[in-house]
N, C-alpha and C positions, 0 to 999 in steps of 0.2 A: 318909378320906371317900371318894373315886372307887372306892377296893375296897369298901367299905361297899353303894355302889352299885349294884356290879356293873358299874363303867364299868371294862374292864379295860385297855382300851388308852387311857381316859386318863389313870387311874393311871399306866400305863406312860411314857406322852409325860413326866407329872409326874415320873417318877425319870429321864430321862435328861436332862432342864432341869438338873435338879440336877449330871448326869454331867459337862453340858457348860459349868455353871459351874467346877466345880471343876478338872477340864480348864484352861479359860482362866486360871486361878488359879495356875496348878502344882503343884495336888495330886493325883499321878499315883495315887496309891493308891485312893482317895475316888473318881475319878473311874473308875475300872475298876472300883470295888464299886456303883457307883449303876448303872451302866451294862447292866454285868451281871445286874444284879436287875430291871431295867429288861425285857430280851430275855425272862425270866421270865415275865413278866405278860401281853405281848403281844406279836406282831412285825410288825405294822402297815409300812405306807409309812415313815410320818413315825419312827415307833418305831425302826425298825432304821437308818436313815438316822442322828439324830440317837446314838443308839449308838456307829456305824460313826466317824463324827465326833469324840466323845469320846473311843474307845477309840486313834483313831489319834496325835491328841493326845498320849495320855500315853503311846504307843510299842507298844500292842499292834497291831501292824497285821495280822498272820496274823488274827486274830477280825477287824477291820475290814474286808481285805480281802474276807473270807468274805461277809458283810453284802452288800458292796458288790456282790460279783458276783452276788448273792440279787435285790437288789435292782433289776440290769441284767435280768434271768433274768423275773421277776415283770410289771416295768411296760413293759414298752420302749417302750406311747405313753405314758406318763406326763410331762406335761410339769415338773413337779417335780423328778422326777428324772432324767430328760435333761436338762434343761435348767438343772439349780441342783445337785442331791444329788450326782450321778453327779460334773460337772467340781470341785464342791468335794472331794468325797473323794478323786479322782485326780488333785489337786493336792499335798493334804496326803500322799500318798503318794510324790510326787516331792520332795516337799520334806523328809520322811524320810531318802530317798535322794540327797536333797544334788544335784538336778537342779533347780533355779529355773527353766530357761529350759522344761523340758517340763513344768511346773507350771502357768507364764503361759500357754502352748501348751491345756492342758488347760480351761482357764477360760474362752478366749476364747467358745466356746458360750456360755456363762453372761451376757454381756456385756447382751446388749437386754433381759434378764430381772434383772438387778443390783436394781433397783427391785420388784419382784412380791415379793407375801409370798407365803413358801411353807406347807405345812399345819403344821410344826413353829409358824408367828408366828398361825395361825387361831386354832390350839387350845393351843398351850402359849407364847405369847408369850416365843417365844425365835425365832430363826435367821432374821433377815431381815439383808438386807446381805452374809450369811456369804462368798457367792464375792468381794464386796469385798473386805471383808478378808484372806482367805487370800490373794487375788491382789496386794492391798497388802505382805502377808510375803513371798512368792515375788521380788515387784521390791527389799525391802531384801535377801533372801538372795543378786539376783545386782547390788545394789550401785550399783541404778538409784534414789535418791534423791527426785527431783523427782517420777518415773513410781508411785512406794512413796506420798509423801504426796498424791499424786491420789484414788488410789484412799482410803485414810484419811481424808481431808476428804470422800468423801462420807456418810458417817456421822454426822459434826455437823449436816453440810448436811441429812440424812434422818432427823432424831430421831423421826419418825412411823411410820416403819416399824421402826426398831430399837428403841422402845417402853424397855421396863427391860432389855433383854439388856446383860450385861455388857459389849459393846463396844461399847457405846456411851461408857463410861468411859475402857475401853483404848484403844480409837482417838488419845485424846491422846495416850496413852505411844506409840503405834505414830507419830504424827507427830510426836514429840518425837526418835524414834531417823531417821524418815526426814530431817528438816533438820539433824541431826548430819550424817548423810549426804550430804546437799549441802551442807555448809559453811554453814548457815545458824545460828550459833551464837546470835545471839538471839531466832528462833523458837524453836527449839530446846527453852529456858531457859523460853520461856513456855508451850510444848506442856508439858513435866513437870510445869510450876508448875501449871498447871491439871488435870491429871489426879490430884497430889498433893491436891488441894484439896478435889477431888470425893472422895476416897479418902482423908481425913483421919481419919475414924471405920473404917476398916479393921482388920481383924484385923493387928496386927502382924507375924505370922509367917507370911502371905501371902509364896509365891514370887516371885510376879509384882509383889511392893509393893517388898520387900527387893531385888529388882533394879532397879527403877526409881527407888530411894533412891540406890542406888552409881551408877547411872548419870549421876544429876542430879549427884551432887556431884564426880563427873568434870568435871564442865563449869564450875562454878566456878573 
């Protein structure tokens, strides 16, 4: 419908929303397909970032890095780009390189803006609190359970920022993982149960859901 109205950037943003969802779910091929399709429609600030985010999660770091470089060059004074988008992408690149400390450092610049709504949230209804979510993943990779839990807890605590973004549910799974690292098996079980309850009607073949069920079974 957006394309029929000539709203190419809006159409591209909707396409990147699909890409990001698939990337979070672990469907890498679908995430790449949607991300690359979006870039053929439009290459505005929000579309490039969202495509880069999805591609980075899907293992396509080369294209994602090129998009990040383009954002840095085109938007040197843009608040969302400099204090949310780029720190988040740099953290994802660091995590892909097994450098969680570097990822945590990259996201320091985003801390004062964690609760700010980025352009993707205004127009595509996704992307709020992504710096906190990725920071939590970095703490998980660094095996800093309590710090990871504190980051992921920001998401259920601020549902108005997250709206219907998939990280609203996935945060419970990540909290479960953080509590496992912290040695708190009781809270870990509760967090996993909360996630599995939220996703009780999810497609059973989603990779992230299968991982969650296997991890939860290992706790019992």
